[in-house]
N, CA, C and O atoms as a printed pandas DataFrame, in Angstrom:
     atom_number atom_name residue_name chain_id  residue_number  x_coord  y_coord  z_coord
0              1         N          UNK        A               1   99.523   87.169   96.057
1              2        CA          UNK        A               1   98.767   88.289   95.494
2              3         C          UNK        A               1   97.419   88.361   96.197
3              4         O          UNK        A               1   96.803   87.333   96.477
4              5         N          UNK        A               2   96.981   89.526   96.470
5              6        CA          UNK        A               2   95.679   89.664   97.108
6              7         C          UNK        A               2   94.750   90.211   96.024
7              8         O          UNK        A               2   94.803   91.383   95.652
8              9         N          UNK        A               3   93.913   89.323   95.546
9             10        CA          UNK        A               3   92.948   89.701   94.497
10            11         C          UNK        A               3   91.558   89.460   95.047
11            12         O          UNK        A               3   91.250   88.378   95.547
12            13         N          UNK        A               4   90.739   90.460   94.951
13            14        CA          UNK        A               4   89.354   90.446   95.426
14            15         C          UNK        A               4   88.455   90.905   94.301
15            16         O          UNK        A               4   88.856   91.714   93.464
16            17         N          UNK        A               5   87.290   90.411   94.284
17            18        CA          UNK        A               5   86.321   90.985   93.364
18            19         C          UNK        A               5   85.339   91.788   94.237
19            20         O          UNK        A               5   85.273   91.614   95.454
20            21         N          UNK        A               6   84.618   92.629   93.603
21            22        CA          UNK        A               6   83.697   93.513   94.325
22            23         C          UNK        A               6   82.643   92.735   95.061
23            24         O          UNK        A               6   82.022   93.281   95.972
24            25         N          UNK        A               7   82.407   91.484   94.714
25            26        CA          UNK        A               7   81.361   90.725   95.398
26            27         C          UNK        A               7   81.684   90.459   96.835
27            28         O          UNK        A               7   80.785   90.119   97.604
28            29         N          UNK        A               8   82.933   90.598   97.241
29            30        CA          UNK        A               8   83.263   90.371   98.632
30            31         C          UNK        A               8   82.833   91.514   99.522
31            32         O          UNK        A               8   82.705   91.340  100.734
32            33         N          UNK        A               9   82.611   92.660   98.953
33            34        CA          UNK        A               9   82.185   93.805   99.701
34            35         C          UNK        A               9   83.372   94.540  100.331
35            36         O          UNK        A               9   84.507   94.066  100.272
36            37         N          UNK        A              10   83.107   95.667  100.916
37            38        CA          UNK        A              10   84.177   96.493  101.490
38            39         C          UNK        A              10   84.549   95.972  102.839
39            40         O          UNK        A              10   83.660   95.609  103.610
40            41         N          UNK        A              11   85.810   95.915  103.169
41            42        CA          UNK        A              11   86.282   95.484  104.493
42            43         C          UNK        A              11   85.885   96.536  105.549
43            44         O          UNK        A              11   85.727   97.714  105.228
44            45         N          UNK        A              12   85.729   96.110  106.775
45            46        CA          UNK        A              12   85.405   97.017  107.849
46            47         C          UNK        A              12   86.669   97.342  108.620
47            48         O          UNK        A              12   87.648   96.599  108.547
48            49         N          UNK        A              13   86.662   98.432  109.350
49            50        CA          UNK        A              13   87.808   98.860  110.136
50            51         C          UNK        A              13   88.084   97.841  111.234
51            52         O          UNK        A              13   87.181   97.153  111.711
52            53         N          UNK        A              14   89.376   97.762  111.628
53            54        CA          UNK        A              14   89.743   96.907  112.737
54            55         C          UNK        A              14   90.517   97.752  113.738
55            56         O          UNK        A              14   91.028   98.823  113.410
56            57         N          UNK        A              15   90.591   97.257  114.945
57            58        CA          UNK        A              15   91.395   97.941  115.946
58            59         C          UNK        A              15   92.785   97.324  115.827
59            60         O          UNK        A              15   92.926   96.122  115.606
60            61         N          UNK        A              16   93.810   98.164  115.978
61            62        CA          UNK        A              16   95.179   97.735  115.850
62            63         C          UNK        A              16   95.908   98.027  117.140
63            64         O          UNK        A              16   96.079   99.189  117.508
64            65         N          UNK        A              17   96.347   96.971  117.845
65            66        CA          UNK        A              17   97.093   97.188  119.074
66            67         C          UNK        A              17   98.549   96.791  118.878
67            68         O          UNK        A              17   98.973   95.686  119.219
68            69         N          UNK        A              18   99.284   97.723  118.324
69            70        CA          UNK        A              18  100.723   97.492  118.061
70            71         C          UNK        A              18  101.605   98.196  119.092
71            72         O          UNK        A              18  102.793   98.397  118.842
72            73         N          UNK        A              19  101.049   98.575  120.245
73            74        CA          UNK        A              19  101.821   99.364  121.209
74            75         C          UNK        A              19  103.040   98.635  121.727
75            76         O          UNK        A              19  104.014   99.293  122.092
76            77         N          UNK        A              20  103.044   97.314  121.781
77            78        CA          UNK        A              20  104.192   96.555  122.288
78            79         C          UNK        A              20  105.230   96.349  121.198
79            80         O          UNK        A              20  106.286   95.785  121.485
80            81         N          UNK        A              21  105.001   96.755  120.020
81            82        CA          UNK        A              21  105.921   96.541  118.920
82            83         C          UNK        A              21  106.915   97.685  118.780
83            84         O          UNK        A              21  106.632   98.813  119.186
84            85         N          UNK        A              22  108.089   97.394  118.200
85            86        CA          UNK        A              22  109.043   98.502  118.014
86            87         C          UNK        A              22  108.477   99.571  117.096
87            88         O          UNK        A              22  107.596   99.289  116.284
88            89         N          UNK        A              23  108.965  100.770  117.213
89            90        CA          UNK        A              23  108.521  101.849  116.357
90            91         C          UNK        A              23  108.804  101.478  114.897
91            92         O          UNK        A              23  109.875  100.953  114.592
92            93         N          UNK        A              24  107.879  101.738  114.016
93            94        CA          UNK        A              24  108.027  101.348  112.603
94            95         C          UNK        A              24  109.285  101.979  111.992
95            96         O          UNK        A              24  109.922  101.376  111.129
96            97         N          UNK        A              25  109.643  103.191  112.439
97            98        CA          UNK        A              25  110.815  103.907  111.893
98            99         C          UNK        A              25  112.063  103.041  112.111
99           100         O          UNK        A              25  112.991  103.129  111.307
100          101         N          UNK        A              26  112.130  102.213  113.156
101          102        CA          UNK        A              26  113.258  101.372  113.463
102          103         C          UNK        A              26  113.309  100.129  112.573
103          104         O          UNK        A              26  114.317   99.423  112.575
104          105         N          UNK        A              27  112.315   99.862  111.860
105          106        CA          UNK        A              27  112.236   98.667  111.030
106          107         C          UNK        A              27  112.690   99.004  109.624
107          108         O          UNK        A              27  111.930   99.525  108.808
108          109         N          UNK        A              28  113.961   98.689  109.362
109          110        CA          UNK        A              28  114.475   99.032  108.039
110          111         C          UNK        A              28  115.023   97.797  107.310
111          112         O          UNK        A              28  114.761   97.638  106.118
112          113         N          UNK        A              29  115.771   96.925  107.982
113          114        CA          UNK        A              29  116.303   95.783  107.283
114          115         C          UNK        A              29  115.266   94.681  107.131
115          116         O          UNK        A              29  114.272   94.652  107.857
116          117         N          UNK        A              30  115.498   93.774  106.189
117          118        CA          UNK        A              30  114.516   92.699  105.954
118          119         C          UNK        A              30  114.352   91.847  107.198
119          120         O          UNK        A              30  113.262   91.342  107.464
120          121         N          UNK        A              31  115.432   91.680  107.971
121          122        CA          UNK        A              31  115.376   90.876  109.220
122          123         C          UNK        A              31  114.432   91.601  110.168
123          124         O          UNK        A              31  113.564   90.973  110.775
124          125         N          UNK        A              32  114.593   92.942  110.306
125          126        CA          UNK        A              32  113.705   93.659  111.196
126          127         C          UNK        A              32  112.276   93.626  110.729
127          128         O          UNK        A              32  111.364   93.549  111.552
128          129         N          UNK        A              33  112.049   93.681  109.424
129          130        CA          UNK        A              33  110.678   93.578  108.878
130          131         C          UNK        A              33  110.111   92.218  109.213
131          132         O          UNK        A              33  108.938   92.120  109.573
132          133         N          UNK        A              34  110.884   91.190  109.109
133          134        CA          UNK        A              34  110.433   89.841  109.467
134          135         C          UNK        A              34  110.073   89.798  110.961
135          136         O          UNK        A              34  108.980   89.367  111.329
136          137         N          UNK        A              35  110.999   90.245  111.810
137          138        CA          UNK        A              35  110.694   90.236  113.239
138          139         C          UNK        A              35  109.454   91.060  113.568
139          140         O          UNK        A              35  108.602   90.606  114.332
140          141         N          UNK        A              36  109.340   92.240  113.017
141          142        CA          UNK        A              36  108.195   93.095  113.248
142          143         C          UNK        A              36  106.909   92.424  112.804
143          144         O          UNK        A              36  105.910   92.432  113.523
144          145         N          UNK        A              37  106.942   91.842  111.610
145          146        CA          UNK        A              37  105.785   91.153  111.038
146          147         C          UNK        A              37  105.363   89.986  111.925
147          148         O          UNK        A              37  104.185   89.846  112.253
148          149         N          UNK        A              38  106.324   89.149  112.312
149          150        CA          UNK        A              38  106.021   88.004  113.180
150          151         C          UNK        A              38  105.450   88.458  114.533
151          152         O          UNK        A              38  104.541   87.828  115.074
152          153         N          UNK        A              39  106.000   89.569  115.074
153          154        CA          UNK        A              39  105.443   90.090  116.346
154          155         C          UNK        A              39  104.041   90.637  116.136
155          156         O          UNK        A              39  103.150   90.421  116.957
156          157         N          UNK        A              40  103.855   91.340  115.041
157          158        CA          UNK        A              40  102.547   91.943  114.732
158          159         C          UNK        A              40  101.469   90.840  114.615
159          160         O          UNK        A              40  100.343   91.003  115.085
160          161         N          UNK        A              41  101.841   89.738  113.987
161          162        CA          UNK        A              41  100.917   88.662  113.728
162          163         C          UNK        A              41  101.098   87.495  114.749
163          164         O          UNK        A              41  100.850   86.338  114.409
164          165         N          UNK        A              42  101.515   87.796  115.952
165          166        CA          UNK        A              42  101.767   86.727  116.917
166          167         C          UNK        A              42  100.487   85.935  117.202
167          168         O          UNK        A              42  100.573   84.744  117.500
168          169         N          UNK        A              43   99.336   86.539  117.123
169          170        CA          UNK        A              43   98.066   85.797  117.331
170          171         C          UNK        A              43   97.533   85.163  116.089
171          172         O          UNK        A              43   96.617   84.345  116.179
172          173         N          UNK        A              44   98.051   85.490  114.928
173          174        CA          UNK        A              44   97.655   84.916  113.657
174          175         C          UNK        A              44   98.940   84.608  112.825
175          176         O          UNK        A              44   99.173   85.224  111.785
176          177         N          UNK        A              45   99.738   83.670  113.293
177          178        CA          UNK        A              45  101.030   83.412  112.634
178          179         C          UNK        A              45  100.946   82.993  111.175
179          180         O          UNK        A              45  101.933   83.083  110.445
180          181         N          UNK        A              46   99.779   82.539  110.747
181          182        CA          UNK        A              46   99.640   82.201  109.325
182          183         C          UNK        A              46   99.890   83.423  108.462
183          184         O          UNK        A              46  100.393   83.307  107.345
184          185         N          UNK        A              47   99.530   84.632  108.990
185          186        CA          UNK        A              47   99.753   85.819  108.193
186          187         C          UNK        A              47  101.217   86.162  108.022
187          188         O          UNK        A              47  101.607   86.755  107.016
188          189         N          UNK        A              48  102.042   85.789  109.012
189          190        CA          UNK        A              48  103.473   85.964  108.860
190          191         C          UNK        A              48  104.008   85.027  107.782
191          192         O          UNK        A              48  104.909   85.403  107.032
192          193         N          UNK        A              49  103.475   83.835  107.696
193          194        CA          UNK        A              49  103.827   82.895  106.630
194          195         C          UNK        A              49  103.399   83.423  105.252
195          196         O          UNK        A              49  104.112   83.296  104.256
196          197         N          UNK        A              50  102.218   84.013  105.247
197          198        CA          UNK        A              50  101.728   84.607  103.988
198          199         C          UNK        A              50  102.678   85.721  103.550
199          200         O          UNK        A              50  103.040   85.800  102.376
200          201         N          UNK        A              51  103.085   86.586  104.491
201          202        CA          UNK        A              51  103.994   87.674  104.177
202          203         C          UNK        A              51  105.338   87.151  103.695
203          204         O          UNK        A              51  105.954   87.735  102.803
204          205         N          UNK        A              52  105.784   86.071  104.273
205          206        CA          UNK        A              52  107.054   85.444  103.863
206          207         C          UNK        A              52  106.919   84.999  102.401
207          208         O          UNK        A              52  107.814   85.247  101.593
208          209         N          UNK        A              53  105.839   84.363  102.072
209          210        CA          UNK        A              53  105.601   83.837  100.719
210          211         C          UNK        A              53  105.324   84.939   99.726
211          212         O          UNK        A              53  105.820   84.875   98.602
212          213         N          UNK        A              54  104.560   85.937  100.086
213          214        CA          UNK        A              54  104.168   86.985   99.150
214          215         C          UNK        A              54  105.305   87.969   98.823
215          216         O          UNK        A              54  105.445   88.407   97.682
216          217         N          UNK        A              55  106.116   88.311   99.842
217          218        CA          UNK        A              55  107.107   89.354   99.637
218          219         C          UNK        A              55  108.493   89.093  100.231
219          220         O          UNK        A              55  109.391   89.931  100.152
220          221         N          UNK        A              56  108.638   87.922  100.820
221          222        CA          UNK        A              56  109.896   87.612  101.544
222          223         C          UNK        A              56  110.166   88.703  102.586
223          224         O          UNK        A              56  111.299   89.149  102.765
224          225         N          UNK        A              57  109.103   89.112  103.258
225          226        CA          UNK        A              57  109.171   90.140  104.289
226          227         C          UNK        A              57  109.781   91.437  103.784
227          228         O          UNK        A              57  110.626   92.029  104.455
228          229         N          UNK        A              58  109.369   91.874  102.627
229          230        CA          UNK        A              58  109.914   93.087  102.067
230          231         C          UNK        A              58  108.801   94.117  101.878
231          232         O          UNK        A              58  107.815   93.855  101.189
232          233         N          UNK        A              59  108.969   95.311  102.505
233          234        CA          UNK        A              59  108.010   96.363  102.336
234          235         C          UNK        A              59  108.532   97.415  101.341
235          236         O          UNK        A              59  107.769   97.975  100.554
236          237         N          UNK        A              60  109.850   97.668  101.395
237          238        CA          UNK        A              60  110.445   98.672  100.534
238          239         C          UNK        A              60  111.563   98.047   99.705
239          240         O          UNK        A              60  112.267   97.144  100.159
240          241         N          UNK        A              61  111.709   98.546   98.484
241          242        CA          UNK        A              61  112.826   98.035   97.614
242          243         C          UNK        A              61  114.125   98.757   97.998
243          244         O          UNK        A              61  114.138   99.589   98.905
244          245         N          UNK        A              62  115.190   98.435   97.312
245          246        CA          UNK        A              62  116.492   99.023   97.655
246          247         C          UNK        A              62  116.557  100.543   97.445
247          248         O          UNK        A              62  117.481  101.191   97.936
248          249         N          UNK        A              63  115.588  101.116   96.722
249          250        CA          UNK        A              63  115.512  102.552   96.509
250          251         C          UNK        A              63  114.548  103.242   97.471
251          252         O          UNK        A              63  114.282  104.438   97.352
252          253         N          UNK        A              64  114.019  102.454   98.443
253          254        CA          UNK        A              64  113.098  103.020   99.426
254          255         C          UNK        A              64  111.681  103.153   98.953
255          256         O          UNK        A              64  110.877  103.803   99.621
256          257         N          UNK        A              65  111.334  102.558   97.812
257          258        CA          UNK        A              65  109.970  102.628   97.321
258          259         C          UNK        A              65  109.247  101.335   97.676
259          260         O          UNK        A              65  109.860  100.273   97.780
260          261         N          UNK        A              66  107.928  101.442   97.862
261          262        CA          UNK        A              66  107.166  100.279   98.216
262          263         C          UNK        A              66  107.335   99.169   97.192
263          264         O          UNK        A              66  107.258   99.400   95.986
264          265         N          UNK        A              67  107.567   97.958   97.691
265          266        CA          UNK        A              67  107.765   96.810   96.792
266          267         C          UNK        A              67  106.448   96.493   96.083
267          268         O          UNK        A              67  105.370   96.577   96.671
268          269         N          UNK        A              68  106.561   96.133   94.822
269          270        CA          UNK        A              68  105.395   95.813   94.008
270          271         C          UNK        A              68  105.524   94.354   93.551
271          272         O          UNK        A              68  106.617   93.796   93.454
272          273         N          UNK        A              69  104.348   93.764   93.276
273          274        CA          UNK        A              69  104.310   92.372   92.780
274          275         C          UNK        A              69  104.986   92.240   91.438
275          276         O          UNK        A              69  105.002   93.169   90.631
276          277         N          UNK        A              70  105.535   91.087   91.219
277          278        CA          UNK        A              70  106.208   90.796   89.932
278          279         C          UNK        A              70  105.159   90.497   88.864
279          280         O          UNK        A              70  105.287   90.942   87.723
280          281         N          UNK        A              71  104.153   89.766   89.221
281          282        CA          UNK        A              71  103.078   89.384   88.268
282          283         C          UNK        A              71  102.069   90.512   88.128
283          284         O          UNK        A              71  101.682   90.873   87.017
284          285         N          UNK        A              72  101.645   91.066   89.254
285          286        CA          UNK        A              72  100.664   92.162   89.261
286          287         C          UNK        A              72  101.259   93.338   89.978
287          288         O          UNK        A              72  101.391   93.317   91.201
288          289         N          UNK        A              73  101.624   94.369   89.241
289          290        CA          UNK        A              73  102.256   95.554   89.823
290          291         C          UNK        A              73  101.332   96.326   90.770
291          292         O          UNK        A              73  101.794   97.212   91.489
292          293         N          UNK        A              74  100.080   96.014   90.782
293          294        CA          UNK        A              74   99.155   96.681   91.717
294          295         C          UNK        A              74   99.206   96.094   93.111
295          296         O          UNK        A              74   98.610   96.647   94.035
296          297         N          UNK        A              75   99.916   94.971   93.283
297          298        CA          UNK        A              75  100.100   94.339   94.595
298          299         C          UNK        A              75  101.265   95.048   95.263
299          300         O          UNK        A              75  102.349   95.155   94.691
300          301         N          UNK        A              76  101.032   95.540   96.494
301          302        CA          UNK        A              76  102.067   96.369   97.154
302          303         C          UNK        A              76  102.354   95.904   98.589
303          304         O          UNK        A              76  101.484   95.424   99.316
304          305         N          UNK        A              77  103.629   96.079   98.943
305          306        CA          UNK        A              77  104.064   95.875  100.303
306          307         C          UNK        A              77  104.222   94.446  100.738
307          308         O          UNK        A              77  104.101   93.499   99.960
308          309         N          UNK        A              78  104.503   94.330  102.037
309          310        CA          UNK        A              78  104.820   93.034  102.631
310          311         C          UNK        A              78  103.655   92.031  102.451
311          312         O          UNK        A              78  103.907   90.843  102.250
312          313         N          UNK        A              79  102.417   92.475  102.518
313          314        CA          UNK        A              79  101.269   91.586  102.379
314          315         C          UNK        A              79  100.743   91.572  100.940
315          316         O          UNK        A              79   99.772   90.873  100.649
316          317         N          UNK        A              80  101.373   92.338  100.033
317          318        CA          UNK        A              80  100.978   92.387   98.650
318          319         C          UNK        A              80   99.486   92.709   98.511
319          320         O          UNK        A              80   98.734   91.985   97.860
320          321         N          UNK        A              81   99.092   93.786   99.125
321          322        CA          UNK        A              81   97.711   94.307   99.068
322          323         C          UNK        A              81   97.470   94.892   97.672
323          324         O          UNK        A              81   98.273   95.695   97.197
324          325         N          UNK        A              82   96.402   94.509   97.026
325          326        CA          UNK        A              82   96.136   94.994   95.669
326          327         C          UNK        A              82   95.464   96.365   95.678
327          328         O          UNK        A              82   94.381   96.557   96.231
328          329         N          UNK        A              83   96.161   97.310   95.037
329          330        CA          UNK        A              83   95.639   98.671   94.997
330          331         C          UNK        A              83   94.262   98.762   94.329
331          332         O          UNK        A              83   93.394   99.504   94.789
332          333         N          UNK        A              84   94.070   98.018   93.260
333          334        CA          UNK        A              84   92.853   98.096   92.490
334          335         C          UNK        A              84   91.626   97.806   93.381
335          336         O          UNK        A              84   90.597   98.477   93.293
336          337         N          UNK        A              85   91.772   96.805   94.222
337          338        CA          UNK        A              85   90.631   96.389   95.070
338          339         C          UNK        A              85   90.584   97.063   96.433
339          340         O          UNK        A              85   89.521   97.149   97.049
340          341         N          UNK        A              86   91.732   97.542   96.906
341          342        CA          UNK        A              86   91.789   97.959   98.307
342          343         C          UNK        A              86   92.260   99.385   98.598
343          344         O          UNK        A              86   92.113   99.848   99.729
344          345         N          UNK        A              87   92.802  100.072   97.648
345          346        CA          UNK        A              87   93.386  101.392   97.941
346          347         C          UNK        A              87   92.298  102.387   98.422
347          348         O          UNK        A              87   92.470  103.030   99.457
348          349         N          UNK        A              88   91.223  102.507   97.699
349          350        CA          UNK        A              88   90.177  103.460   98.105
350          351         C          UNK        A              88   89.635  103.150   99.494
351          352         O          UNK        A              88   89.494  104.045  100.326
352          353         N          UNK        A              89   89.336  101.890   99.738
353          354        CA          UNK        A              89   88.766  101.530  101.057
354          355         C          UNK        A              89   89.816  101.744  102.140
355          356         O          UNK        A              89   89.472  102.219  103.223
356          357         N          UNK        A              90   91.074  101.414  101.896
357          358        CA          UNK        A              90   92.073  101.584  102.908
358          359         C          UNK        A              90   92.206  103.081  103.285
359          360         O          UNK        A              90   92.380  103.413  104.457
360          361         N          UNK        A              91   92.124  103.961  102.299
361          362        CA          UNK        A              91   92.182  105.406  102.547
362          363         C          UNK        A              91   90.989  105.863  103.359
363          364         O          UNK        A              91   91.127  106.670  104.279
364          365         N          UNK        A              92   89.793  105.338  103.012
365          366        CA          UNK        A              92   88.581  105.744  103.705
366          367         C          UNK        A              92   88.675  105.457  105.210
367          368         O          UNK        A              92   88.179  106.232  106.027
368          369         N          UNK        A              93   89.312  104.346  105.563
369          370        CA          UNK        A              93   89.390  103.970  106.990
370          371         C          UNK        A              93   90.714  104.368  107.642
371          372         O          UNK        A              93   91.030  103.976  108.765
372          373         N          UNK        A              94   91.488  105.183  106.869
373          374        CA          UNK        A              94   92.696  105.730  107.465
374          375         C          UNK        A              94   93.921  104.870  107.522
375          376         O          UNK        A              94   94.810  105.099  108.342
376          377         N          UNK        A              95   93.983  103.876  106.657
377          378        CA          UNK        A              95   95.118  102.976  106.631
378          379         C          UNK        A              95   95.944  103.232  105.360
379          380         O          UNK        A              95   95.409  103.256  104.251
380          381         N          UNK        A              96   97.237  103.420  105.541
381          382        CA          UNK        A              96   98.128  103.680  104.389
382          383         C          UNK        A              96   98.845  102.346  104.062
383          384         O          UNK        A              96   99.776  101.943  104.759
384          385         N          UNK        A              97   98.394  101.691  103.009
385          386        CA          UNK        A              97   98.951  100.375  102.664
386          387         C          UNK        A              97  100.366  100.473  102.111
387          388         O          UNK        A              97  100.999   99.452  101.840
388          389         N          UNK        A              98  100.877  101.727  101.937
389          390        CA          UNK        A              98  102.247  101.913  101.467
390          391         C          UNK        A              98  103.257  101.948  102.630
391          392         O          UNK        A              98  104.470  101.936  102.422
392          393         N          UNK        A              99  102.719  101.991  103.854
393          394        CA          UNK        A              99  103.590  101.893  105.034
394          395         C          UNK        A              99  103.544  100.478  105.581
395          396         O          UNK        A              99  102.573   99.755  105.356
396          397         N          UNK        A             100  104.578  100.081  106.291
397          398        CA          UNK        A             100  104.577   98.737  106.853
398          399         C          UNK        A             100  103.406   98.548  107.815
399          400         O          UNK        A             100  102.668   97.567  107.727
400          401         N          UNK        A             101  103.250   99.483  108.718
401          402        CA          UNK        A             101  102.153   99.332  109.715
402          403         C          UNK        A             101  100.779   99.292  109.023
403          404         O          UNK        A             101   99.939   98.467  109.381
404          405         N          UNK        A             102  100.543  100.162  108.047
405          406        CA          UNK        A             102   99.276  100.178  107.389
406          407         C          UNK        A             102   99.031   98.961  106.553
407          408         O          UNK        A             102   97.904   98.469  106.491
408          409         N          UNK        A             103  100.096   98.441  105.883
409          410        CA          UNK        A             103  100.020   97.233  105.074
410          411         C          UNK        A             103   99.663   96.024  105.937
411          412         O          UNK        A             103   98.794   95.222  105.593
412          413         N          UNK        A             104  100.365   95.920  107.075
413          414        CA          UNK        A             104  100.055   94.793  107.994
414          415         C          UNK        A             104   98.642   94.912  108.579
415          416         O          UNK        A             104   97.923   93.917  108.672
416          417         N          UNK        A             105   98.242   96.140  108.976
417          418        CA          UNK        A             105   96.899   96.306  109.592
418          419         C          UNK        A             105   95.827   95.971  108.553
419          420         O          UNK        A             105   94.838   95.312  108.874
420          421         N          UNK        A             106   96.018   96.422  107.309
421          422        CA          UNK        A             106   95.017   96.148  106.309
422          423         C          UNK        A             106   95.001   94.655  105.981
423          424         O          UNK        A             106   93.937   94.075  105.766
424          425         N          UNK        A             107   96.185   94.036  105.944
425          426        CA          UNK        A             107   96.244   92.577  105.732
426          427         C          UNK        A             107   95.444   91.820  106.802
427          428         O          UNK        A             107   94.742   90.851  106.514
428          429         N          UNK        A             108   95.577   92.294  108.035
429          430        CA          UNK        A             108   94.839   91.647  109.164
430          431         C          UNK        A             108   93.349   91.866  108.976
431          432         O          UNK        A             108   92.555   90.957  109.220
432          433         N          UNK        A             109   92.962   93.040  108.552
433          434        CA          UNK        A             109   91.572   93.327  108.305
434          435         C          UNK        A             109   90.991   92.356  107.249
435          436         O          UNK        A             109   89.900   91.813  107.424
436          437         N          UNK        A             110   91.727   92.158  106.181
437          438        CA          UNK        A             110   91.301   91.254  105.122
438          439         C          UNK        A             110   91.171   89.855  105.672
439          440         O          UNK        A             110   90.179   89.173  105.413
440          441         N          UNK        A             111   92.189   89.407  106.453
441          442        CA          UNK        A             111   92.177   88.070  107.015
442          443         C          UNK        A             111   90.981   87.881  107.970
443          444         O          UNK        A             111   90.316   86.846  107.954
444          445         N          UNK        A             112   90.732   88.894  108.789
445          446        CA          UNK        A             112   89.615   88.767  109.758
446          447         C          UNK        A             112   88.277   88.608  109.030
447          448         O          UNK        A             112   87.360   87.947  109.517
448          449         N          UNK        A             113   88.192   89.212  107.890
449          450        CA          UNK        A             113   86.887   89.142  107.159
450          451         C          UNK        A             113   86.825   87.915  106.232
451          452         O          UNK        A             113   85.763   87.308  106.090
452          453         N          UNK        A             114   87.963   87.540  105.595
453          454        CA          UNK        A             114   87.922   86.553  104.538
454          455         C          UNK        A             114   88.839   85.339  104.750
455          456         O          UNK        A             114   88.865   84.426  103.924
456          457         N          UNK        A             115   89.571   85.333  105.836
457          458        CA          UNK        A             115   90.534   84.235  106.034
458          459         C          UNK        A             115   91.701   84.363  105.059
459          460         O          UNK        A             115   92.085   85.464  104.663
460          461         N          UNK        A             116   92.249   83.218  104.687
461          462        CA          UNK        A             116   93.431   83.209  103.805
462          463         C          UNK        A             116   93.075   83.174  102.309
463          464         O          UNK        A             116   93.964   83.198  101.458
464          465         N          UNK        A             117   91.784   83.118  101.997
465          466        CA          UNK        A             117   91.354   83.051  100.570
466          467         C          UNK        A             117   91.973   84.127   99.671
467          468         O          UNK        A             117   92.354   83.812   98.543
468          469         N          UNK        A             118   92.087   85.362  100.112
469          470        CA          UNK        A             118   92.627   86.364   99.223
470          471         C          UNK        A             118   94.082   86.130   98.811
471          472         O          UNK        A             118   94.561   86.711   97.837
472          473         N          UNK        A             119   94.779   85.272   99.563
473          474        CA          UNK        A             119   96.200   84.963   99.232
474          475         C          UNK        A             119   96.316   83.545   98.676
475          476         O          UNK        A             119   97.364   82.911   98.796
476          477         N          UNK        A             120   95.252   83.058   98.075
477          478        CA          UNK        A             120   95.287   81.663   97.558
478          479         C          UNK        A             120   96.302   81.420   96.476
479          480         O          UNK        A             120   96.744   80.286   96.294
480          481         N          UNK        A             121   96.696   82.471   95.734
481          482        CA          UNK        A             121   97.687   82.306   94.688
482          483         C          UNK        A             121   99.008   81.845   95.242
483          484         O          UNK        A             121   99.760   81.185   94.526
484          485         N          UNK        A             122   99.340   82.164   96.506
485          486        CA          UNK        A             122  100.613   81.727   97.077
486          487         C          UNK        A             122  100.455   80.563   98.091
487          488         O          UNK        A             122  101.359   80.264   98.871
488          489         N          UNK        A             123   99.276   79.931   98.043
489          490        CA          UNK        A             123   99.004   78.885   99.018
490          491         C          UNK        A             123   99.971   77.690   98.945
491          492         O          UNK        A             123  100.183   77.018   99.954
492          493         N          UNK        A             124  100.551   77.419   97.790
493          494        CA          UNK        A             124  101.507   76.325   97.728
494          495         C          UNK        A             124  102.681   76.593   98.642
495          496         O          UNK        A             124  103.306   75.647   99.123
496          497         N          UNK        A             125  102.988   77.791   98.887
497          498        CA          UNK        A             125  104.098   78.206   99.757
498          499         C          UNK        A             125  103.652   78.163  101.213
499          500         O          UNK        A             125  104.247   77.420  101.994
500          501         N          UNK        A             126  102.635   78.920  101.617
501          502        CA          UNK        A             126  102.235   79.005  102.991
502          503         C          UNK        A             126  101.290   77.888  103.444
503          504         O          UNK        A             126  101.069   77.687  104.638
504          505         N          UNK        A             127  100.737   77.166  102.457
505          506        CA          UNK        A             127   99.778   76.111  102.782
506          507         C          UNK        A             127  100.292   75.001  103.664
507          508         O          UNK        A             127   99.545   74.406  104.441
508          509         N          UNK        A             128  101.602   74.721  103.534
509          510        CA          UNK        A             128  102.215   73.701  104.382
510          511         C          UNK        A             128  102.107   74.073  105.857
511          512         O          UNK        A             128  101.877   73.220  106.715
512          513         N          UNK        A             129  102.270   75.306  106.121
513          514        CA          UNK        A             129  102.127   75.813  107.481
514          515         C          UNK        A             129  100.663   75.709  107.948
515          516         O          UNK        A             129  100.384   75.325  109.084
516          517         N          UNK        A             130   99.766   76.051  107.067
517          518        CA          UNK        A             130   98.329   75.979  107.365
518          519         C          UNK        A             130   97.871   74.611  107.730
519          520         O          UNK        A             130   97.012   74.444  108.597
520          521         N          UNK        A             131   98.440   73.606  107.070
521          522        CA          UNK        A             131   98.089   72.205  107.325
522          523         C          UNK        A             131   98.475   71.837  108.756
523          524         O          UNK        A             131   97.757   71.104  109.436
524          525         N          UNK        A             132   99.619   72.354  109.202
525          526        CA          UNK        A             132  100.090   72.047  110.579
526          527         C          UNK        A             132   99.276   72.793  111.615
527          528         O          UNK        A             132   99.173   72.330  112.751
528          529         N          UNK        A             133   98.693   73.929  111.268
529          530        CA          UNK        A             133   97.915   74.745  112.194
530          531         C          UNK        A             133   96.588   75.166  111.548
531          532         O          UNK        A             133   96.372   76.358  111.328
532          533         N          UNK        A             134   95.694   74.211  111.239
533          534        CA          UNK        A             134   94.486   74.542  110.514
534          535         C          UNK        A             134   93.607   75.552  111.202
535          536         O          UNK        A             134   92.890   76.283  110.518
536          537         N          UNK        A             135   93.618   75.634  112.509
537          538        CA          UNK        A             135   92.805   76.593  113.243
538          539         C          UNK        A             135   93.221   78.031  112.905
539          540         O          UNK        A             135   92.423   78.952  113.075
540          541         N          UNK        A             136   94.428   78.234  112.440
541          542        CA          UNK        A             136   94.896   79.557  112.117
542          543         C          UNK        A             136   94.683   79.937  110.657
543          544         O          UNK        A             136   94.845   81.104  110.300
544          545         N          UNK        A             137   94.333   79.006  109.831
545          546        CA          UNK        A             137   94.108   79.255  108.407
546          547         C          UNK        A             137   92.588   79.137  108.181
547          548         O          UNK        A             137   92.123   78.271  107.439
548          549         N          UNK        A             138   91.842   80.013  108.829
549          550        CA          UNK        A             138   90.375   79.902  108.776
550          551         C          UNK        A             138   89.841   80.215  107.385
551          552         O          UNK        A             138   90.494   80.864  106.566
552          553         N          UNK        A             139   88.633   79.729  107.155
553          554        CA          UNK        A             139   87.858   79.939  105.929
554          555         C          UNK        A             139   88.488   79.241  104.805
555          556         O          UNK        A             139   87.983   79.297  103.684
């Protein structure tokens, strides 16, 4: 779950270079979402582990609707971005957290600014990976 309080401030825009990745429209199965996510986060593989723990690499449910958190229904998508804290800001900077590409891009923006702290609720799952690669689990 990605939970932030207002004291962290608003995230800043990031550049997204996904040109070498497959077109998002081609990403439909969970295997393809995993492959796409791992490719997208090739320079920050800890985020792929976070996505695995947060959503099991799931952006859409079986009905084609964005997947929501079980504990907090405001957490959406593969990175479980919390609508309460991030929806307005994501819209302001032109990122749609309800799409796979927008969810991943906004997750990267959060990571670049705050490290893995926003996903601390699932750290027991991805933390094992972070211990092996501490330089990738910054902050």
